[in-house]
N, CA, C, O and the ligand as a Tripos MOL2 file, in Angstrom:
@<TRIPOS>MOLECULE
protein
  261   259    66     0     0
PROTEIN
NO_CHARGES

@<TRIPOS>ATOM
      1 N         149.2590   33.0280   61.8420 N.3       1 MET1
      2 CA        147.8360   33.4170   61.7670 C.3       1 MET1
      3 C         147.5380   34.5050   62.8110 C.2       1 MET1
      4 O         147.9100   34.3870   63.9780 O.2       1 MET1
      5 N         146.8690   35.5470   62.3630 N.am      2 THR2
      6 CA        146.5180   36.6240   63.2880 C.3       2 THR2
      7 C         145.1460   36.3640   63.8750 C.2       2 THR2
      8 O         144.4040   35.5110   63.3870 O.2       2 THR2
      9 N         144.8140   37.0890   64.9050 N.am      3 PHE3
     10 CA        143.4880   36.9460   65.5150 C.3       3 PHE3
     11 C         142.4090   37.3120   64.5070 C.2       3 PHE3
     12 O         141.3390   36.7020   64.4920 O.2       3 PHE3
     13 N         142.6870   38.3200   63.6510 N.am      4 ALA4
     14 CA        141.7280   38.7130   62.6270 C.3       4 ALA4
     15 C         141.4800   37.5740   61.6390 C.2       4 ALA4
     16 O         140.3480   37.3450   61.2150 O.2       4 ALA4
     17 N         142.5650   36.8560   61.2740 N.am      5 ASP5
     18 CA        142.4330   35.7110   60.3700 C.3       5 ASP5
     19 C         141.5460   34.6440   61.0180 C.2       5 ASP5
     20 O         140.6640   34.0650   60.3840 O.2       5 ASP5
     21 N         141.8130   34.4120   62.2890 N.am      6 LEU6
     22 CA        141.0540   33.3950   63.0260 C.3       6 LEU6
     23 C         139.5620   33.7570   63.0420 C.2       6 LEU6
     24 O         138.7020   32.9130   62.7910 O.2       6 LEU6
     25 N         139.2840   34.9990   63.3350 N.am      7 LYS7
     26 CA        137.9000   35.4560   63.3890 C.3       7 LYS7
     27 C         137.2190   35.3000   62.0230 C.2       7 LYS7
     28 O         136.0500   34.9240   61.9340 O.2       7 LYS7
     29 N         137.9800   35.5980   60.9620 N.am      8 ALA8
     30 CA        137.4180   35.5150   59.6160 C.3       8 ALA8
     31 C         137.1220   34.0670   59.2510 C.2       8 ALA8
     32 O         136.1980   33.7810   58.4910 O.2       8 ALA8
     33 N         137.9190   33.1610   59.8030 N.am      9 GLN9
     34 CA        137.7650   31.7560   59.4780 C.3       9 GLN9
     35 C         136.5960   31.1080   60.2040 C.2       9 GLN9
     36 O         136.0590   30.1000   59.7450 O.2       9 GLN9
     37 N         136.2070   31.6700   61.3120 N.am     10 TYR10
     38 CA        135.1100   31.1260   62.0980 C.3      10 TYR10
     39 C         134.0020   32.1300   62.2600 C.2      10 TYR10
     40 O         133.9870   32.8790   63.2370 O.2      10 TYR10
     41 N         133.0660   32.1660   61.3200 N.am     11 PRO11
     42 CA        131.9710   33.1110   61.4240 C.3      11 PRO11
     43 C         131.2400   32.9300   62.7520 C.2      11 PRO11
     44 O         130.8360   31.8180   63.0930 O.2      11 PRO11
     45 N         131.0720   33.9990   63.4860 N.am     12 ILE12
     46 CA        130.5470   33.9150   64.8410 C.3      12 ILE12
     47 C         129.1800   33.2290   64.9290 C.2      12 ILE12
     48 O         128.9090   32.4790   65.8660 O.2      12 ILE12
     49 N         128.3330   33.4970   63.9470 N.am     13 ALA13
     50 CA        126.9910   32.8940   64.0100 C.3      13 ALA13
     51 C         127.0620   31.3760   63.9500 C.2      13 ALA13
     52 O         126.2720   30.6870   64.5960 O.2      13 ALA13
     53 N         128.0200   30.8460   63.1640 N.am     14 GLU14
     54 CA        128.1750   29.3880   63.0580 C.3      14 GLU14
     55 C         128.7070   28.8100   64.3540 C.2      14 GLU14
     56 O         128.2480   27.7650   64.8150 O.2      14 GLU14
     57 N         129.6700   29.4890   64.9360 N.am     15 VAL15
     58 CA        130.2620   28.9810   66.1700 C.3      15 VAL15
     59 C         129.2480   29.0350   67.3210 C.2      15 VAL15
     60 O         129.0960   28.0630   68.0600 O.2      15 VAL15
     61 N         128.5680   30.1500   67.4670 N.am     16 VAL16
     62 CA        127.6130   30.2830   68.5570 C.3      16 VAL16
     63 C         126.4430   29.3150   68.3760 C.2      16 VAL16
     64 O         125.8980   28.8140   69.3590 O.2      16 VAL16
     65 N         126.0590   29.0530   67.1420 N.am     17 ALA17
     66 CA        124.9200   28.1800   66.8720 C.3      17 ALA17
     67 C         125.1710   26.7510   67.3710 C.2      17 ALA17
     68 O         124.2290   25.9730   67.5250 O.2      17 ALA17
     69 N         126.4400   26.4060   67.6240 N.am     18 ARG18
     70 CA        126.7370   25.0770   68.1810 C.3      18 ARG18
     71 C         126.3140   25.0140   69.6430 C.2      18 ARG18
     72 O         126.0660   23.9290   70.1700 O.2      18 ARG18
     73 N         126.2310   26.1470   70.2920 N.am     19 TYR19
     74 CA        125.9670   26.1840   71.7300 C.3      19 TYR19
     75 C         124.6320   26.7920   72.1020 C.2      19 TYR19
     76 O         124.1480   26.5950   73.2170 O.2      19 TYR19
     77 N         124.0310   27.5300   71.1840 N.am     20 ALA20
     78 CA        122.7820   28.1770   71.4960 C.3      20 ALA20
     79 C         121.8920   28.2380   70.2510 C.2      20 ALA20
     80 O         122.3870   28.3200   69.1270 O.2      20 ALA20
     81 N         120.6060   28.1990   70.4590 N.am     21 ASP21
     82 CA        119.6770   28.3330   69.3390 C.3      21 ASP21
     83 C         119.6080   29.8020   68.9650 C.2      21 ASP21
     84 O         119.3590   30.6620   69.8090 O.2      21 ASP21
     85 N         119.8340   30.0780   67.6810 N.am     22 LEU22
     86 CA        119.7970   31.4650   67.2390 C.3      22 LEU22
     87 C         118.6480   31.6830   66.2770 C.2      22 LEU22
     88 O         118.3290   30.8310   65.4480 O.2      22 LEU22
     89 N         118.0430   32.8360   66.4090 N.am     23 LYS23
     90 CA        116.9650   33.2090   65.5050 C.3      23 LYS23
     91 C         117.3470   34.4920   64.8030 C.2      23 LYS23
     92 O         117.7930   35.4480   65.4360 O.2      23 LYS23
     93 N         117.1700   34.5130   63.4880 N.am     24 ALA24
     94 CA        117.4920   35.7110   62.7300 C.3      24 ALA24
     95 C         116.5070   36.8070   63.0690 C.2      24 ALA24
     96 O         115.3020   36.5780   63.1660 O.2      24 ALA24
     97 N         117.0410   38.0010   63.2470 N.am     25 LYS25
     98 CA        116.1900   39.1450   63.5200 C.3      25 LYS25
     99 C         116.8040   40.3320   62.8000 C.2      25 LYS25
    100 O         117.6420   41.0430   63.3560 O.2      25 LYS25
    101 N         116.3820   40.5420   61.5610 N.am     26 GLY26
    102 CA        116.9680   41.6140   60.7740 C.3      26 GLY26
    103 C         118.4070   41.2730   60.4440 C.2      26 GLY26
    104 O         118.6890   40.1840   59.9450 O.2      26 GLY26
    105 N         119.3040   42.1790   60.7120 N.am     27 SER27
    106 CA        120.7050   41.9780   60.3290 C.3      27 SER27
    107 C         121.4820   41.2190   61.4040 C.2      27 SER27
    108 O         122.6730   40.9550   61.2420 O.2      27 SER27
    109 N         120.8050   40.8680   62.5020 N.am     28 TYR28
    110 CA        121.5210   40.1310   63.5410 C.3      28 TYR28
    111 C         120.6940   38.9360   64.0050 C.2      28 TYR28
    112 O         119.5820   38.7200   63.5240 O.2      28 TYR28
    113 N         121.2410   38.1630   64.9400 N.am     29 LEU29
    114 CA        120.5360   36.9930   65.4400 C.3      29 LEU29
    115 C         120.4100   37.1080   66.9620 C.2      29 LEU29
    116 O         121.2400   37.7210   67.6330 O.2      29 LEU29
    117 N         119.3450   36.4990   67.4770 N.am     30 ILE30
    118 CA        119.1740   36.5190   68.9340 C.3      30 ILE30
    119 C         119.0990   35.1250   69.4690 C.2      30 ILE30
    120 O         118.6990   34.1940   68.7690 O.2      30 ILE30
    121 N         119.4880   34.9790   70.7220 N.am     31 GLY31
    122 CA        119.4330   33.6890   71.3960 C.3      31 GLY31
    123 C         119.7590   33.8710   72.8630 C.2      31 GLY31
    124 O         119.8290   34.9910   73.3700 O.2      31 GLY31
    125 N         119.9570   32.7470   73.5370 N.am     32 ARG32
    126 CA        120.3010   32.8260   74.9560 C.3      32 ARG32
    127 C         121.7920   32.6120   75.1340 C.2      32 ARG32
    128 O         122.3620   31.6520   74.6140 O.2      32 ARG32
    129 N         122.4130   33.5080   75.8690 N.am     33 CYS33
    130 CA        123.8650   33.4320   76.0850 C.3      33 CYS33
    131 C         124.2210   32.1310   76.8100 C.2      33 CYS33
    132 O         123.6790   31.8520   77.8790 O.2      33 CYS33
    133 N         125.1220   31.3400   76.2410 N.am     34 PRO34
    134 CA        125.5140   30.0800   76.9010 C.3      34 PRO34
    135 C         126.3270   30.2940   78.1760 C.2      34 PRO34
    136 O         126.5260   29.3610   78.9530 O.2      34 PRO34
    137 N         126.7900   31.5070   78.3850 N.am     35 PHE35
    138 CA        127.5850   31.7750   79.6000 C.3      35 PHE35
    139 C         126.7240   32.1490   80.7840 C.2      35 PHE35
    140 O         127.2090   32.2460   81.9110 O.2      35 PHE35
    141 N         125.4510   32.3590   80.5290 N.am     36 HIS36
    142 CA        124.5290   32.7610   81.6030 C.3      36 HIS36
    143 C         123.4340   31.7570   81.7800 C.2      36 HIS36
    144 O         122.9020   31.2490   80.7920 O.2      36 HIS36
    145 N         123.0790   31.4540   82.9940 N.am     37 ASP37
    146 CA        121.9890   30.5400   83.2670 C.3      37 ASP37
    147 C         120.7190   31.3680   83.4120 C.2      37 ASP37
    148 O         120.1670   31.5190   84.5020 O.2      37 ASP37
    149 N         120.2840   31.8890   82.2940 N.am     38 ASP38
    150 CA        119.1110   32.7380   82.3190 C.3      38 ASP38
    151 C         118.0220   32.1040   81.4710 C.2      38 ASP38
    152 O         118.1680   31.9830   80.2550 O.2      38 ASP38
    153 N         116.9250   31.6970   82.1120 N.am     39 ARG39
    154 CA        115.8610   31.0120   81.3790 C.3      39 ARG39
    155 C         114.8120   31.9610   80.8470 C.2      39 ARG39
    156 O         113.7830   31.5310   80.3260 O.2      39 ARG39
    157 N         115.0640   33.2210   80.9740 N.am     40 GLY40
    158 CA        114.0700   34.1950   80.5100 C.3      40 GLY40
    159 C         114.1080   34.4000   79.0290 C.2      40 GLY40
    160 O         114.3280   33.4520   78.2760 O.2      40 GLY40
    161 N         113.9040   35.5880   78.6010 N.am     41 ARG41
    162 CA        113.8810   35.8910   77.1860 C.3      41 ARG41
    163 C         115.2970   35.8660   76.6110 C.2      41 ARG41
    164 O         116.2760   35.9290   77.3550 O.2      41 ARG41
    165 N         115.3970   35.7740   75.2960 N.am     42 PRO42
    166 CA        116.7570   35.7730   74.6890 C.3      42 PRO42
    167 C         117.5250   36.9930   75.1650 C.2      42 PRO42
    168 O         117.0180   38.1140   75.1340 O.2      42 PRO42
    169 N         118.7590   36.7590   75.6070 N.am     43 ASN43
    170 CA        119.5440   37.8450   76.1870 C.3      43 ASN43
    171 C         120.8360   38.1130   75.4290 C.2      43 ASN43
    172 O         121.7160   38.8390   75.8920 O.2      43 ASN43
    173 N         120.9230   37.5070   74.2530 N.am     44 MET44
    174 CA        122.1570   37.6650   73.5150 C.3      44 MET44
    175 C         121.8580   38.0310   72.0680 C.2      44 MET44
    176 O         120.9360   37.4960   71.4510 O.2      44 MET44
    177 N         122.6430   38.9380   71.5490 N.am     45 ALA45
    178 CA        122.5390   39.3060   70.1260 C.3      45 ALA45
    179 C         123.8630   39.0280   69.4650 C.2      45 ALA45
    180 O         124.9140   39.3750   70.0040 O.2      45 ALA45
    181 N         123.8270   38.3980   68.2870 N.am     46 VAL46
    182 CA        125.0200   38.0730   67.5290 C.3      46 VAL46
    183 C         125.0100   38.8780   66.2280 C.2      46 VAL46
    184 O         124.0250   38.8760   65.4890 O.2      46 VAL46
    185 N         126.1000   39.5480   65.9690 N.am     47 PHE47
    186 CA        126.1820   40.4290   64.7820 C.3      47 PHE47
    187 C         127.1560   39.8620   63.7710 C.2      47 PHE47
    188 O         128.3630   40.0680   63.8990 O.2      47 PHE47
    189 N         126.6530   39.1400   62.7500 N.am     48 PRO48
    190 CA        127.5410   38.5010   61.7610 C.3      48 PRO48
    191 C         128.4120   39.5130   61.0200 C.2      48 PRO48
    192 O         129.5550   39.2090   60.6770 O.2      48 PRO48
    193 N         127.8940   40.6940   60.7730 N.am     49 ARG49
    194 CA        128.6300   41.6630   59.9620 C.3      49 ARG49
    195 C         129.9310   42.0960   60.6440 C.2      49 ARG49
    196 O         130.9480   42.2970   59.9800 O.2      49 ARG49
    197 N         129.8920   42.2400   61.9700 N.am     50 THR50
    198 CA        131.1000   42.6540   62.6640 C.3      50 THR50
    199 C         131.7510   41.4860   63.4000 C.2      50 THR50
    200 O         132.7850   41.6410   64.0480 O.2      50 THR50
    201 N         131.1100   40.2870   63.2830 N.am     51 ASN51
    202 CA        131.6330   39.1000   63.9650 C.3      51 ASN51
    203 C         131.7480   39.3180   65.4780 C.2      51 ASN51
    204 O         132.7520   38.9530   66.0900 O.2      51 ASN51
    205 N         130.7200   39.9090   66.0660 N.am     52 THR52
    206 CA        130.7320   40.1850   67.5010 C.3      52 THR52
    207 C         129.4200   39.7390   68.1060 C.2      52 THR52
    208 O         128.4580   39.4590   67.3910 O.2      52 THR52
    209 N         129.3850   39.6750   69.4260 N.am     53 PHE53
    210 CA        128.1330   39.3880   70.1120 C.3      53 PHE53
    211 C         128.0750   40.2160   71.3830 C.2      53 PHE53
    212 O         129.0770   40.7490   71.8590 O.2      53 PHE53
    213 N         126.8510   40.3020   71.9190 N.am     54 LYS54
    214 CA        126.6650   41.0630   73.1250 C.3      54 LYS54
    215 C         125.5640   40.3870   73.9240 C.2      54 LYS54
    216 O         124.5650   39.9580   73.3480 O.2      54 LYS54
    217 N         125.7180   40.2850   75.2040 N.am     55 SER55
    218 CA        124.6370   39.7080   76.0070 C.3      55 SER55
    219 C         124.4440   40.5280   77.2610 C.2      55 SER55
    220 O         125.3470   41.2280   77.7200 O.2      55 SER55
    221 N         123.2560   40.4240   77.7980 N.am     56 THR56
    222 CA        122.9520   41.1540   79.0080 C.3      56 THR56
    223 C         121.8400   40.4620   79.7540 C.2      56 THR56
    224 O         120.9340   39.9050   79.1330 O.2      56 THR56
    225 N         121.8850   40.4830   81.0500 N.am     57 THR57
    226 CA        120.7840   39.9370   81.8410 C.3      57 THR57
    227 C         120.2410   41.0380   82.7430 C.2      57 THR57
    228 O         120.9210   41.4870   83.6660 O.2      57 THR57
    229 N         119.0420   41.4600   82.4780 N.am     58 PRO58
    230 CA        118.4680   42.5520   83.2680 C.3      58 PRO58
    231 C         118.3810   42.2230   84.7390 C.2      58 PRO58
    232 O         118.4910   43.1110   85.5840 O.2      58 PRO58
    233 N         118.1780   40.9210   85.0620 N.am     59 ARG59
    234 CA        117.9840   40.5690   86.4660 C.3      59 ARG59
    235 C         119.3070   40.4700   87.2210 C.2      59 ARG59
    236 O         119.3390   40.6420   88.4400 O.2      59 ARG59
    237 N         120.3950   40.1950   86.5070 N.am     60 GLN60
    238 CA        121.6890   40.0890   87.1610 C.3      60 GLN60
    239 C         122.6660   41.0150   86.4630 C.2      60 GLN60
    240 O         123.4860   40.5920   85.6470 O.2      60 GLN60
    241 N         122.5590   42.2450   86.7940 N.am     61 LYS61
    242 CA        123.2760   43.3240   86.1000 C.3      61 LYS61
    243 C         124.7710   43.1210   85.8630 C.2      61 LYS61
    244 O         125.2540   43.4590   84.7820 O.2      61 LYS61
    245 N         125.5310   42.5810   86.8290 N.am     62 PRO62
    246 CA        126.9750   42.5020   86.5940 C.3      62 PRO62
    247 C         127.3320   41.6090   85.4160 C.2      62 PRO62
    248 O         128.4330   41.7110   84.8740 O.2      62 PRO62
    249 N         126.4210   40.7390   85.0170 N.am     63 TRP63
    250 CA        126.7440   39.8540   83.8980 C.3      63 TRP63
    251 C         126.4230   40.5150   82.6050 C.2      63 TRP63
    252 O         125.2550   40.6450   82.2380 O.2      63 TRP63
    253 N         127.4230   40.9290   81.9170 N.am     64 THR64
    254 CA        127.2640   41.4300   80.5670 C.3      64 THR64
    255 C         128.5240   41.0320   79.7890 C.2      64 THR64
    256 O         129.6330   41.4380   80.1350 O.2      64 THR64
    257 N         128.3380   40.2490   78.7550 N.am     65 CYS65
    258 CA        129.5010   39.8440   77.9970 C.3      65 CYS65
    259 C         129.2630   40.0060   76.5140 C.2      65 CYS65
    260 O         130.1470   39.7090   75.7100 O.2      65 CYS65
    261 ZN        126.5390   36.5030   78.3060 Zn       66 ZN66
@<TRIPOS>BOND
     1     1     2 1
     2     2     3 1
     3     3     4 2
     4     3     5 am
     5     5     6 1
     6     6     7 1
     7     7     8 2
     8     7     9 am
     9     9    10 1
    10    10    11 1
    11    11    12 2
    12    11    13 am
    13    13    14 1
    14    14    15 1
    15    15    16 2
    16    15    17 am
    17    17    18 1
    18    18    19 1
    19    19    20 2
    20    19    21 am
    21    21    22 1
    22    22    23 1
    23    23    24 2
    24    23    25 am
    25    25    26 1
    26    26    27 1
    27    27    28 2
    28    27    29 am
    29    29    30 1
    30    30    31 1
    31    31    32 2
    32    31    33 am
    33    33    34 1
    34    34    35 1
    35    35    36 2
    36    35    37 am
    37    37    38 1
    38    38    39 1
    39    39    40 2
    40    39    41 am
    41    41    42 1
    42    42    43 1
    43    43    44 2
    44    43    45 am
    45    45    46 1
    46    46    47 1
    47    47    48 2
    48    47    49 am
    49    49    50 1
    50    50    51 1
    51    51    52 2
    52    51    53 am
    53    53    54 1
    54    54    55 1
    55    55    56 2
    56    55    57 am
    57    57    58 1
    58    58    59 1
    59    59    60 2
    60    59    61 am
    61    61    62 1
    62    62    63 1
    63    63    64 2
    64    63    65 am
    65    65    66 1
    66    66    67 1
    67    67    68 2
    68    67    69 am
    69    69    70 1
    70    70    71 1
    71    71    72 2
    72    71    73 am
    73    73    74 1
    74    74    75 1
    75    75    76 2
    76    75    77 am
    77    77    78 1
    78    78    79 1
    79    79    80 2
    80    79    81 am
    81    81    82 1
    82    82    83 1
    83    83    84 2
    84    83    85 am
    85    85    86 1
    86    86    87 1
    87    87    88 2
    88    87    89 am
    89    89    90 1
    90    90    91 1
    91    91    92 2
    92    91    93 am
    93    93    94 1
    94    94    95 1
    95    95    96 2
    96    95    97 am
    97    97    98 1
    98    98    99 1
    99    99   100 2
   100    99   101 am
   101   101   102 1
   102   102   103 1
   103   103   104 2
   104   103   105 am
   105   105   106 1
   106   106   107 1
   107   107   108 2
   108   107   109 am
   109   109   110 1
   110   110   111 1
   111   111   112 2
   112   111   113 am
   113   113   114 1
   114   114   115 1
   115   115   116 2
   116   115   117 am
   117   117   118 1
   118   118   119 1
   119   119   120 2
   120   119   121 am
   121   121   122 1
   122   122   123 1
   123   123   124 2
   124   123   125 am
   125   125   126 1
   126   126   127 1
   127   127   128 2
   128   127   129 am
   129   129   130 1
   130   130   131 1
   131   131   132 2
   132   131   133 am
   133   133   134 1
   134   134   135 1
   135   135   136 2
   136   135   137 am
   137   137   138 1
   138   138   139 1
   139   139   140 2
   140   139   141 am
   141   141   142 1
   142   142   143 1
   143   143   144 2
   144   143   145 am
   145   145   146 1
   146   146   147 1
   147   147   148 2
   148   147   149 am
   149   149   150 1
   150   150   151 1
   151   151   152 2
   152   151   153 am
   153   153   154 1
   154   154   155 1
   155   155   156 2
   156   155   157 am
   157   157   158 1
   158   158   159 1
   159   159   160 2
   160   159   161 am
   161   161   162 1
   162   162   163 1
   163   163   164 2
   164   163   165 am
   165   165   166 1
   166   166   167 1
   167   167   168 2
   168   167   169 am
   169   169   170 1
   170   170   171 1
   171   171   172 2
   172   171   173 am
   173   173   174 1
   174   174   175 1
   175   175   176 2
   176   175   177 am
   177   177   178 1
   178   178   179 1
   179   179   180 2
   180   179   181 am
   181   181   182 1
   182   182   183 1
   183   183   184 2
   184   183   185 am
   185   185   186 1
   186   186   187 1
   187   187   188 2
   188   187   189 am
   189   189   190 1
   190   190   191 1
   191   191   192 2
   192   191   193 am
   193   193   194 1
   194   194   195 1
   195   195   196 2
   196   195   197 am
   197   197   198 1
   198   198   199 1
   199   199   200 2
   200   199   201 am
   201   201   202 1
   202   202   203 1
   203   203   204 2
   204   203   205 am
   205   205   206 1
   206   206   207 1
   207   207   208 2
   208   207   209 am
   209   209   210 1
   210   210   211 1
   211   211   212 2
   212   211   213 am
   213   213   214 1
   214   214   215 1
   215   215   216 2
   216   215   217 am
   217   217   218 1
   218   218   219 1
   219   219   220 2
   220   219   221 am
   221   221   222 1
   222   222   223 1
   223   223   224 2
   224   223   225 am
   225   225   226 1
   226   226   227 1
   227   227   228 2
   228   227   229 am
   229   229   230 1
   230   230   231 1
   231   231   232 2
   232   231   233 am
   233   233   234 1
   234   234   235 1
   235   235   236 2
   236   235   237 am
   237   237   238 1
   238   238   239 1
   239   239   240 2
   240   239   241 am
   241   241   242 1
   242   242   243 1
   243   243   244 2
   244   243   245 am
   245   245   246 1
   246   246   247 1
   247   247   248 2
   248   247   249 am
   249   249   250 1
   250   250   251 1
   251   251   252 2
   252   251   253 am
   253   253   254 1
   254   254   255 1
   255   255   256 2
   256   255   257 am
   257   257   258 1
   258   258   259 1
   259   259   260 2
@<TRIPOS>SUBSTRUCTURE
     1 MET1         2 RESIDUE 1 A MET
     2 THR2         6 RESIDUE 1 A THR
     3 PHE3        10 RESIDUE 1 A PHE
     4 ALA4        14 RESIDUE 1 A ALA
     5 ASP5        18 RESIDUE 1 A ASP
     6 LEU6        22 RESIDUE 1 A LEU
     7 LYS7        26 RESIDUE 1 A LYS
     8 ALA8        30 RESIDUE 1 A ALA
     9 GLN9        34 RESIDUE 1 A GLN
    10 TYR10       38 RESIDUE 1 A TYR
    11 PRO11       42 RESIDUE 1 A PRO
    12 ILE12       46 RESIDUE 1 A ILE
    13 ALA13       50 RESIDUE 1 A ALA
    14 GLU14       54 RESIDUE 1 A GLU
    15 VAL15       58 RESIDUE 1 A VAL
    16 VAL16       62 RESIDUE 1 A VAL
    17 ALA17       66 RESIDUE 1 A ALA
    18 ARG18       70 RESIDUE 1 A ARG
    19 TYR19       74 RESIDUE 1 A TYR
    20 ALA20       78 RESIDUE 1 A ALA
    21 ASP21       82 RESIDUE 1 A ASP
    22 LEU22       86 RESIDUE 1 A LEU
    23 LYS23       90 RESIDUE 1 A LYS
    24 ALA24       94 RESIDUE 1 A ALA
    25 LYS25       98 RESIDUE 1 A LYS
    26 GLY26      102 RESIDUE 1 A GLY
    27 SER27      106 RESIDUE 1 A SER
    28 TYR28      110 RESIDUE 1 A TYR
    29 LEU29      114 RESIDUE 1 A LEU
    30 ILE30      118 RESIDUE 1 A ILE
    31 GLY31      122 RESIDUE 1 A GLY
    32 ARG32      126 RESIDUE 1 A ARG
    33 CYS33      130 RESIDUE 1 A CYS
    34 PRO34      134 RESIDUE 1 A PRO
    35 PHE35      138 RESIDUE 1 A PHE
    36 HIS36      142 RESIDUE 1 A HIS
    37 ASP37      146 RESIDUE 1 A ASP
    38 ASP38      150 RESIDUE 1 A ASP
    39 ARG39      154 RESIDUE 1 A ARG
    40 GLY40      158 RESIDUE 1 A GLY
    41 ARG41      162 RESIDUE 1 A ARG
    42 PRO42      166 RESIDUE 1 A PRO
    43 ASN43      170 RESIDUE 1 A ASN
    44 MET44      174 RESIDUE 1 A MET
    45 ALA45      178 RESIDUE 1 A ALA
    46 VAL46      182 RESIDUE 1 A VAL
    47 PHE47      186 RESIDUE 1 A PHE
    48 PRO48      190 RESIDUE 1 A PRO
    49 ARG49      194 RESIDUE 1 A ARG
    50 THR50      198 RESIDUE 1 A THR
    51 ASN51      202 RESIDUE 1 A ASN
    52 THR52      206 RESIDUE 1 A THR
    53 PHE53      210 RESIDUE 1 A PHE
    54 LYS54      214 RESIDUE 1 A LYS
    55 SER55      218 RESIDUE 1 A SER
    56 THR56      222 RESIDUE 1 A THR
    57 THR57      226 RESIDUE 1 A THR
    58 PRO58      230 RESIDUE 1 A PRO
    59 ARG59      234 RESIDUE 1 A ARG
    60 GLN60      238 RESIDUE 1 A GLN
    61 LYS61      242 RESIDUE 1 A LYS
    62 PRO62      246 RESIDUE 1 A PRO
    63 TRP63      250 RESIDUE 1 A TRP
    64 THR64      254 RESIDUE 1 A THR
    65 CYS65      258 RESIDUE 1 A CYS
    66 ZN66       261 GROUP 0 **** ****
């Protein structure tokens, strides 16, 4: 099994939804990154089409995953 196969088998939105509440927003979903202890506004975007996610915390700049 390749990494691409693995990614295809586990849609990112389903996996992330186990750890964070996601809300649909157009073609992507938003929520709070489970890797960051940020109680502010949603700081993570999940992109089902590319099976990727991105997060950022404005208050703690070095954290971006
Ligand atoms: Zn993050």
